[in-house]
N, C-alpha and C positions, 0 to 999 in steps of 0.2 A: 227829529221829531220822537218824541216820546209821549205815549199814553199811560194815565192809571186808569185800570178798570176797576171800578169799586162795586162789589156785591154785598149788600145787606143779607147776612145770614143769620141773622136772630132768630131763634126759636117763635119767637110771636111778632107779631105785625107791630115793630117797634122802630119807629123812624131815627135816623141820627144826624146831628149836626156834626161836619166834618170840618175842622181847621185846615185850611190849604196856604202854603207860604211859599212862593217862589223867590223871593227876593225880601232882601231886608229894608228895602228903600221903601216898600210900601206895607200897609198892615193886612193881617191873613184875611181871606176870604172865606165865609162861611158857606157851604154847599149842603143843603139838604138830601140824605140818601132815604129815598122812600123805604117803608118796612113792606114784608110780604112774607109768607109762608111757605113751607114745603118744595123749596128749591124753585122758586116760580120768579126770584129774583135776576132782573137785567142789569147789566151794567150800567153804572153812571161813567160817563168818558171825561177825563178830565186831561188836555193836551197841553204840553209846554214844548219849547224848543231850547236843545243844547245852546244854540246861538244866545240866547238869551239868559241863562242862569247853568250853575254847577251842581244844583240842589231842588229837591222839591219836597216839601215835609208835609205829612198828612197824620193828622191825628185827632182823636177824640177827646171831649173833655174830661175830666177825673171821676164825674158822677155819671157817665153816661152807660145807660144799661145794653147798649146796642154791641153786638159782633160783626164785624166786617171782613170780607175777604180783598185784599187788593193785589194785583198784577200789574208790573210796569211793564210794558210791551214797548219795542221798537224793532227794526231791522236785526239788532244783534241782540236785545234782551227778551225776556229775562236770561240771565246768565246760568240760572239754577232753574232747571226744568221740571224739577221734582213738583208731583201734583197735577201737571198738565200734559198732556199730548203733543210732542213738538215734533213734527216730522217734516221731511223734506217732498214738496209735491213735483211730483215729475208732469214735464209737458206730453204726457201720452194721451190724453184723452179722456182716461180711464176716471169712473166717477168713486169719491170717496166719501166717507161721512163727514158729517161737520158740526159734532155735538158741542156742548158748552167744554169750557176750557181746552180746545182745540186749536193749534197754530201751527198752520202750513207756510213752509218759508219754499223759495224758490228764486234762481237766478235764471231769467228765461233766456231760450238760446237766441241768438244772432236773428235778427228778422222779426214777424209778428206772431204773436199767439194770443189765444182768447181765453179768457176765464169767464166759468159761468157757474152760476149756483142757482139752488131750486129748493124751495120747502113750500109745503101746503100750509104752513103755519101764517095766522095774518101778524104782520109787523116782526120779521124774524130780521135781525139784525146784527150787522157784522163790521169789520173793518178790513180796508185794505192798505197797509202802510209801506211809505216808500222811505227813504232817507229824510228828505226835507220836507213831506207833505203825506196827506192820509185822505181818504175816503170814508165815509159811514155810509153803508149800503144798507138800505132799509126793503125789504120784499115785502109786496102785497100791503102797501103803507094803508092805515085807516085814515079815517078822518083828520084825527087828532095830529097824525104823524108822530114826532119825536116827541116826547114830555118836555114839558119846561126844566129846562138844568141839566136834563139828560147827558148832554154834550157841551161842553165848557171849555174854552180856553184862555190860557195864561200868558200874558207876557206879547210884546208886538208882532213877533214874527208868527207865533201859531194865530194870533188874532187877525191875520190878515184875511180877507175874503177867500183868496185861491189858495190857500194852504190846507185848511180843514174845510172840506166841502161834502154836504149829505147830498147823497144819491136817491132819489125815491123812485120805485117802481111798482106799478100797480097791477102787477103780474107775480107769478108763483115762480117765473123760470127768470132769471138777469145772464145778459152777457154782453161783456166789454170785448171787440175783437181788436182794440188797439194798444194792448200789452207789447211795449217794443222792447226787445232784447240789447241793453247797453252795458250788461257787464253785472249790474247791481242788484241787490238783493229785494225783493218784495216779500211782505209777510200778510197772511190773511189768519184774522183772528175771529172765532166766533163770540160775539159779546152777549149772547142771548141766554136764555134760563134753562134749565135742563128739560122741561117738559116742550118749550118753543123750538128747541134746537134737535127734539128727537129723531126728526126726519129730514134733517137738513142733509145737501150734498153738495159737491164742489168738484168741479175738475178743471186740469189748465192742459190744452191743446195748442202745440205749435202748428202754425196755418201752414208750414210747408208740406206737410201731408193732412189734408183734410178729411174729418169722416164727424159722424153725429157724436156729438157729445154726451147726448140723452137720449138713450133707446129704453123707451118705458111702454109696456102694454097693460091692458086690463082698467081695472076701475081706479087705481093708483091714477094711470094716465089722465083720466077723464079728472080729477081732483087737482092734478099737477099743472095741466097745462091749460085750466079755466081760468080766466081772468077773474080778477077781484073787483068788488065794487067800487073802489076807490076812486075819484076825481084828481087829476094833476092839478096841483097848485102850486104857488112858489114856496120854495122853502121856508120854514120859519126860522127865524134868526138864531143863530148860534148864540150861548151867552159868552160873551167876549170879556175878559178881565185883563185889559192891556197894561 
């Protein structure tokens, strides 16, 4: 499973129409990348499986005035980590920052581990990538949830409902204690903007030695542990291009 993270880095609020080709058997799909300013761009996430294709072509029109930053992520990519923070995430329960362009990777130890994330920002978004599947994790979900077209899949494999799954959390803290060590890599990638990811944190804890992942005191704790005002609803449909 691969995901292209597309950020609009235009100096002015300039939307961009991106041509996406994953097979020569079907016509290109046009994906609109919203414009923004001040490093506030969140990633548009385009998922495709290597089971269905051996290429993924993304291009702007000849007269487009937009500028895009695109990063291809999987459990083995990017091969060239220049420009991003690419770090092993130890299963030691320590809390690490999770800003934009940060990729954590781990082969969880045998048994069960827990992944935890925290952010005081509304709609903090990240992804968890496995070899053949992915999750899009949204903390502090707003009423709208993911924007239309923000997550798209291409090809029959990625378009299956169980392969790319949104996870919506109405709190500022997310924990999944069912990370099973199978000898395979897992990748966590921040897909949010610079301001949205400024206070984001992440931790991986082997459950063979349990202890608190987030020990927080003071005013930050009251912000971090408070519930957001969102309501749980069914996940909106991911845009699927089979």
